[in-house]
ZAVEXKE-181394 format. One record per residue (C-alpha): residue in three letters; chain; x negated, y negated, z. Coordinates in steps of 0.25 Angstrom, whole numbers. Layout:
R  Ala  A  X  Y  Z
...
***
This chain:
R  Unk  A  151  254  -24
R  Unk  A  158  240  -22
R  Unk  A  155  239  -8
R  Unk  A  139  242  -10
R  Unk  A  141  232  -20
R  Unk  A  146  223  -11
R  Unk  A  135  227  1
R  Unk  A  124  224  -9
R  Unk  A  131  209  -13
R  Unk  A  133  206  0
R  Unk  A  119  210  4
R  Unk  A  113  203  -7
R  Unk  A  120  189  -5
R  Unk  A  112  183  3
R  Unk  A  99  187  -2
R  Unk  A  107  181  -16
R  Unk  A  110  169  -8
R  Unk  A  97  167  -2
R  Unk  A  88  170  -16
R  Unk  A  98  160  -23
R  Unk  A  96  149  -11
R  Unk  A  82  150  -12
R  Unk  A  82  149  -26
R  Unk  A  87  135  -25
R  Unk  A  79  133  -13
R  Unk  A  65  134  -22
R  Unk  A  72  126  -35
R  Unk  A  74  116  -27
R  Unk  A  60  116  -23
R  Unk  A  54  116  -36
R  Unk  A  62  106  -41
R  Unk  A  59  96  -28
R  Unk  A  43  100  -30
R  Unk  A  45  99  -46
R  Unk  A  51  85  -43
R  Unk  A  42  81  -32
R  Unk  A  30  86  -41
R  Unk  A  35  74  -51
R  Unk  A  35  64  -42
R  Unk  A  20  69  -34
R  Unk  A  14  72  -49
R  Unk  A  18  56  -53
R  Unk  A  13  52  -40
R  Unk  A  1  60  -42
R  Unk  A  0  55  -57
R  Unk  A  2  38  -51
R  Unk  A  -10  41  -41
R  Unk  A  -19  47  -50
R  Unk  A  -18  36  -62
R  Unk  A  -30  27  -60
R  Unk  A  -23  13  -56
R  Unk  A  -27  -1  -64
R  Unk  A  -36  -10  -57
R  Unk  A  -24  -21  -59
R  Unk  A  -14  -11  -52
R  Unk  A  -23  -10  -40
R  Unk  A  -18  -23  -33
R  Unk  A  -3  -22  -37
R  Unk  A  -2  -8  -32
R  Unk  A  -10  -10  -18
R  Unk  A  0  -23  -18
R  Unk  A  13  -15  -22
R  Unk  A  10  -5  -10
R  Unk  A  8  -15  1
R  Unk  A  18  -24  -3
R  Unk  A  29  -13  -3
R  Unk  A  23  -8  10
R  Unk  A  24  -21  17
R  Unk  A  39  -18  21
R  Unk  A  40  -3  20
R  Unk  A  33  5  8
R  Unk  A  46  10  0
R  Unk  A  43  5  -15
R  Unk  A  49  -9  -13
R  Unk  A  41  -23  -15
R  Unk  A  47  -37  -16
R  Unk  A  47  -37  -32
R  Unk  A  51  -51  -30
R  Unk  A  40  -59  -23
R  Unk  A  30  -65  -33
R  Unk  A  16  -57  -26
R  Unk  A  23  -44  -30
R  Unk  A  26  -49  -46
R  Unk  A  13  -40  -50
R  Unk  A  17  -28  -40
R  Unk  A  30  -28  -47
R  Unk  A  24  -26  -59
R  Unk  A  17  -13  -55
R  Unk  A  28  -9  -50
R  Unk  A  36  -9  -63
R  Unk  A  25  -2  -69
R  Unk  A  25  8  -59
R  Unk  A  41  10  -60
R  Unk  A  37  14  -76
R  Unk  A  25  23  -74
R  Unk  A  31  32  -63
R  Unk  A  45  31  -63
R  Unk  A  48  44  -55
R  Unk  A  40  40  -43
R  Unk  A  47  30  -32
R  Unk  A  42  17  -31
R  Unk  A  34  18  -17
R  Unk  A  28  32  -20
R  Unk  A  22  24  -35
R  Unk  A  18  12  -28
R  Unk  A  10  21  -16
R  Unk  A  5  28  -29
R  Unk  A  -2  16  -36
R  Unk  A  -7  11  -23
R  Unk  A  -13  22  -20
R  Unk  A  -20  22  -35
R  Unk  A  -23  7  -31
R  Unk  A  -29  11  -17
R  Unk  A  -38  22  -23
R  Unk  A  -42  12  -34
R  Unk  A  -47  3  -21
R  Unk  A  -54  12  -11
R  Unk  A  -68  20  -16
R  Unk  A  -69  31  -6
R  Unk  A  -65  44  -13
R  Unk  A  -59  50  0
R  Unk  A  -51  37  3
R  Unk  A  -45  38  -11
R  Unk  A  -40  51  -6
R  Unk  A  -33  48  6
R  Unk  A  -23  41  -2
R  Unk  A  -10  48  1
R  Unk  A  -1  54  -11
R  Unk  A  13  56  -10
R  Unk  A  27  52  -14
R  Unk  A  39  51  -7
R  Unk  A  39  37  1
R  Unk  A  52  30  4
R  Unk  A  57  23  -9
R  Unk  A  66  10  -4
R  Unk  A  76  9  -15
R  Unk  A  82  -4  -11
R  Unk  A  71  -15  -9
R  Unk  A  70  -28  -2
R  Unk  A  64  -35  -13
R  Unk  A  61  -49  -5
R  Unk  A  52  -44  5
R  Unk  A  39  -51  7
R  Unk  A  26  -48  9
R  Unk  A  21  -58  19
R  Unk  A  7  -60  14
R  Unk  A  6  -74  21
R  Unk  A  9  -65  35
R  Unk  A  0  -63  47
R  Unk  A  -7  -51  48
R  Unk  A  2  -45  59
R  Unk  A  14  -46  48
R  Unk  A  6  -36  40
R  Unk  A  2  -28  52
R  Unk  A  17  -25  54
R  Unk  A  18  -20  42
R  Unk  A  7  -10  42
R  Unk  A  11  -6  56
R  Unk  A  24  2  49
R  Unk  A  13  12  42
R  Unk  A  6  15  56
R  Unk  A  -8  8  51
R  Unk  A  -18  6  60
R  Unk  A  -23  -9  61
R  Unk  A  -35  -5  53
R  Unk  A  -26  2  42
R  Unk  A  -18  -11  41
R  Unk  A  -32  -20  39
R  Unk  A  -37  -9  28
R  Unk  A  -25  -12  18
R  Unk  A  -27  -27  18
R  Unk  A  -42  -23  10
R  Unk  A  -33  -22  -3
R  Unk  A  -34  -38  -3
R  Unk  A  -50  -37  -4
R  Unk  A  -46  -32  -18
R  Unk  A  -37  -42  -24
R  Unk  A  -33  -58  -25
R  Unk  A  -21  -65  -23
R  Unk  A  -15  -73  -35
R  Unk  A  -6  -86  -34
R  Unk  A  3  -81  -45
R  Unk  A  5  -68  -38
R  Unk  A  5  -71  -24
R  Unk  A  5  -85  -22
R  Unk  A  -11  -82  -15
R  Unk  A  -24  -83  -22
R  Unk  A  -35  -79  -21
R  Unk  A  -45  -66  -16
R  Unk  A  -48  -59  -4
R  Unk  A  -61  -55  -9
R  Unk  A  -68  -62  -21
R  Unk  A  -71  -52  -32
R  Unk  A  -65  -41  -25
R  Unk  A  -69  -27  -27
R  Unk  A  -61  -17  -32
R  Unk  A  -60  -8  -21
R  Unk  A  -57  -11  -7
R  Unk  A  -70  -15  2
R  Unk  A  -72  -23  15
R  Unk  A  -75  -37  9
R  Unk  A  -61  -42  10
R  Unk  A  -63  -39  26
R  Unk  A  -75  -46  26
R  Unk  A  -70  -58  19
R  Unk  A  -59  -58  31
R  Unk  A  -69  -56  40
R  Unk  A  -80  -66  35
R  Unk  A  -74  -78  30
R  Unk  A  -68  -92  34
R  Unk  A  -52  -93  29
R  Unk  A  -44  -105  29
R  Unk  A  -29  -105  26
R  Unk  A  -22  -112  15
R  Unk  A  -9  -112  9
R  Unk  A  -5  -115  -5
R  Unk  A  9  -115  -12
R  Unk  A  13  -109  2
R  Unk  A  4  -98  2
R  Unk  A  -5  -96  14
R  Unk  A  -20  -90  12
R  Unk  A  -34  -92  18
R  Unk  A  -45  -97  9
R  Unk  A  -60  -94  13
R  Unk  A  -69  -104  19
R  Unk  A  -80  -107  11
R  Unk  A  -92  -120  14
R  Unk  A  -87  -125  1
R  Unk  A  -72  -125  4
R  Unk  A  -60  -114  4
R  Unk  A  -62  -104  -6
R  Unk  A  -49  -101  -14
R  Unk  A  -53  -88  -20
R  Unk  A  -53  -81  -6
R  Unk  A  -39  -77  0
R  Unk  A  -34  -73  14
R  Unk  A  -22  -71  18
R  Unk  A  -15  -74  31
R  Unk  A  -14  -59  35
R  Unk  A  -27  -57  33
R  Unk  A  -32  -68  39
R  Unk  A  -24  -63  53
R  Unk  A  -29  -47  52
R  Unk  A  -42  -52  55
R  Unk  A  -41  -65  63
R  Unk  A  -31  -69  76
R  Unk  A  -22  -78  66
R  Unk  A  -23  -87  54
R  Unk  A  -28  -100  57
R  Unk  A  -30  -111  45
R  Unk  A  -45  -106  46
R  Unk  A  -50  -91  50
R  Unk  A  -65  -89  50
R  Unk  A  -72  -77  56
R  Unk  A  -74  -83  70
R  Unk  A  -58  -85  72
R  Unk  A  -52  -74  81
R  Unk  A  -51  -60  75
R  Unk  A  -37  -53  73
R  Unk  A  -39  -43  86
R  Unk  A  -33  -30  79
R  Unk  A  -37  -32  66
R  Unk  A  -49  -39  65
R  Unk  A  -56  -28  67
R  Unk  A  -53  -21  56
R  Unk  A  -56  -32  47
R  Unk  A  -71  -31  52
R  Unk  A  -71  -16  50
R  Unk  A  -67  -16  36
R  Unk  A  -76  -27  32
R  Unk  A  -87  -19  37
R  Unk  A  -82  -4  32
R  Unk  A  -76  -3  18
R  Unk  A  -75  13  19
R  Unk  A  -66  11  31
R  Unk  A  -57  1  24
R  Unk  A  -55  11  14
R  Unk  A  -52  22  24
R  Unk  A  -43  12  32
R  Unk  A  -37  8  20
R  Unk  A  -32  21  13
R  Unk  A  -27  25  27
R  Unk  A  -18  12  30
R  Unk  A  -13  15  13
R  Unk  A  -10  29  16
R  Unk  A  -3  27  28
R  Unk  A  6  15  21
R  Unk  A  10  22  10
R  Unk  A  12  35  16
R  Unk  A  24  44  15
R  Unk  A  32  42  23
R  Unk  A  29  29  27
R  Unk  A  35  21  37
R  Unk  A  50  16  34
R  Unk  A  53  1  37
***
């Protein structure tokens, strides 16, 4: 009888061990799913929140400023131009404490993009998800080189494997907002009476008007030339001027030589707002994808 029991134990032991291991494996998977579901549900909750209009420029600026040195949940909190963006960072930390900064920044940025594009199918193409690399040691002294030539930003965008058209399309966000001396040191609007959504108007302004370089308080910007003189309500930066023209001269006009690689896309978007929306969403998805290129 004892031998029979020993035999049964020995034959059943592998089955018992296998069953135990399988139960442990299932438990681990369930815990991971439950934990991940909590994060995903939080992300979806943020995705479905209607973003306040006052947060749209901050959310877009937050993602762009982060992405310029590698999208990793780290911006220069000491930079003057980020002072209002930092307020949004603090608010999101309180509202969504269980998400990494980079994931929640992208999620609120996606909501901002949904608010500024009109085509429903393009809204649906925006990528959902969490799990981006989060930097926990940040270089908080990095600067967004606002006055750099376009080539500087091209190098930044290349790390996200964007096409030339996609790089140009991302600049459309400037057409929705203005700059303020007390924040960035720049002043004026890229488009007067800007619409609440992305349009071709920003590119038409860049294509059709003459601009003159001005320097005030060590800030270089380009003002629109009119019959009455310079209109200080209008604004273009060196990066945008050299995105369309082959150089940033003191005065640039539609008669000046164009940037051979990028000017054609400025002209395409000046004529086709639907093409602009499609290209913008593709570029945004590349910049915020999972995983994204590490620096």
